[in-house]
C-alpha positions in Angstrom: 194.4 -69.5 -1.8 191.5 -67.3 -3.0 191.2 -65.9 -6.5 191.7 -62.1 -6.9 188.6 -59.9 -6.6 187.0 -58.9 -9.9 187.7 -55.1 -10.2 184.4 -54.5 -11.9 182.4 -56.2 -9.1 184.6 -54.5 -6.5 183.7 -51.1 -7.9 180.0 -51.9 -8.4 179.8 -53.1 -4.8 181.3 -49.9 -3.6 178.7 -47.9 -5.7 175.9 -50.1 -4.3 177.0 -49.3 -0.8 177.1 -45.6 -1.5 173.7 -45.8 -3.1 172.2 -47.5 -0.1 173.5 -44.8 2.3 170.7 -42.6 0.9 168.2 -45.1 -0.6 168.0 -48.1 1.7 164.4 -49.2 1.0 161.4 -48.5 -1.2 161.2 -48.2 -4.9 164.7 -46.9 -5.8 165.5 -45.7 -9.4 169.1 -45.8 -10.6 170.5 -44.5 -13.9 173.7 -45.5 -15.7 174.4 -42.8 -18.4 177.3 -42.7 -20.9 178.2 -42.0 -24.5 178.5 -45.6 -25.4 175.1 -47.2 -25.0 176.5 -50.8 -25.2 179.0 -50.1 -22.4 176.3 -48.4 -20.3 174.1 -51.5 -20.8 176.9 -53.9 -19.9 177.9 -51.9 -16.8 174.2 -51.7 -15.7 173.8 -55.4 -16.2 176.7 -56.1 -14.0 175.5 -53.5 -11.4 172.1 -55.2 -11.4 173.7 -58.5 -10.6 175.6 -56.9 -7.7 172.5 -55.2 -6.4 170.7 -58.6 -6.5 173.4 -60.4 -4.5 171.5 -59.8 -1.2 168.1 -60.7 -2.6 167.1 -57.2 -3.8 164.6 -57.3 -6.5 166.1 -55.6 -9.5 164.2 -54.5 -12.7 166.1 -53.4 -15.8 165.3 -50.9 -18.5 167.3 -49.5 -21.4 166.4 -46.1 -22.9 167.5 -45.8 -26.5 165.2 -42.9 -27.6 166.4 -39.5 -26.2 162.9 -38.2 -26.8 161.1 -40.9 -24.8 159.1 -39.7 -21.8 161.0 -41.8 -19.3 158.9 -40.6 -16.4 155.6 -41.7 -17.9 156.7 -44.9 -19.7 159.4 -46.3 -17.4 159.6 -44.7 -13.9 155.9 -44.1 -13.1 154.9 -47.8 -13.7 157.8 -49.0 -11.6 157.0 -46.6 -8.7 153.4 -47.7 -8.8 154.5 -51.2 -7.8 154.6 -52.5 -4.2 157.5 -53.6 -2.1 161.2 -52.8 -2.1 162.9 -53.0 -5.5 165.5 -51.2 -7.6 164.9 -50.1 -11.2 168.2 -49.8 -13.0 167.9 -47.8 -16.2 170.8 -47.5 -18.7 171.1 -45.2 -21.8 172.3 -41.9 -23.1 171.2 -38.4 -22.2 169.8 -39.5 -18.8 171.0 -36.4 -17.0 169.1 -33.9 -18.9 167.4 -31.3 -16.7 164.0 -33.0 -17.5 165.3 -36.4 -16.4 167.8 -35.9 -13.6 165.2 -35.6 -10.9 163.9 -39.1 -11.7 166.9 -40.9 -10.2 167.6 -41.6 -6.6 171.2 -42.4 -7.7 173.0 -42.1 -11.0 176.3 -43.0 -12.6 178.1 -41.2 -15.4 180.4 -43.4 -17.4 183.4 -41.4 -18.6 185.5 -42.8 -21.5 188.7 -41.2 -22.5 191.0 -42.1 -25.4 194.4 -43.6 -24.5 197.1 -41.2 -23.4 198.6 -39.5 -26.4 195.6 -40.3 -28.7 193.6 -37.5 -30.0 190.2 -36.9 -28.5 187.5 -37.4 -31.2 185.3 -34.5 -32.1 181.9 -34.8 -30.4 178.7 -34.4 -32.4 176.7 -31.3 -31.7 174.1 -33.1 -29.7 176.7 -34.4 -27.3 178.4 -31.0 -27.0 175.1 -29.4 -26.2 174.3 -32.2 -23.6 177.7 -31.7 -21.9 177.3 -27.9 -21.8 173.7 -27.8 -20.7 173.1 -30.9 -18.6 176.6 -31.2 -17.2 176.2 -34.9 -16.5 179.5 -35.2 -14.5 178.2 -32.6 -12.1 174.7 -34.1 -12.0 175.7 -37.7 -11.4 176.0 -39.3 -8.0 179.1 -41.1 -9.1 181.5 -40.8 -12.0 183.2 -43.9 -13.4 186.2 -43.8 -15.7 185.2 -46.7 -18.0 187.7 -46.5 -20.9 188.8 -50.0 -19.9 185.5 -51.8 -19.0 187.5 -54.6 -17.3 189.1 -52.1 -14.9 186.7 -49.2 -14.2 187.7 -46.7 -11.6 185.5 -44.2 -9.7 186.8 -40.7 -10.2 185.8 -37.5 -8.4 185.2 -34.4 -10.3 186.8 -31.2 -9.2 183.9 -28.7 -9.2 185.7 -25.8 -7.6 
C-alpha cells in the first residue's frame, strides 16, 4: 500500500508542468510573490526541490528589499550563464510593473483569514501594490496558501 501523495508536492508538480509548457529550456526565471515572505520562501524552496526532481539545475534567490534593482543584481547575472537552468526568486512586491517582465513564470500566494474571521487592514504600501500592480492578474498562477500544508491553485475571475 503506497502512502498518500503530499498535497504541496502534488500542486507544485502541477505548477512545474504548467511552467514547462511555455518555458521548456534555456535560462528560465520564476517568481514566487506573496505578503508573507517566510511562506513565499518556504513555498519556493519546495518548488525548487520539485523542479530539480528530473535533474534540472535550480538556483535560488530571495528578494527582501523592495527597492533592489532585481534585473541588474539577480536576473542579469543568471541569464548571462550557460546551459539550461531555472532561477527561482521569492519575495514581496515581485509583480510591480518594473519587475513583472523579468519572469517567465510567476506565482502569487494568496492568504486569507479563516472563514468568519475579520480581514486585517493592509498597510498603505500593500494597498497601493494591489491597486497598481494587480499581482493576481499579473501572475501566471494563483495559489491559496492560507494553510501551507494544503495549498490550492485558484483561478481569478477577471471578467
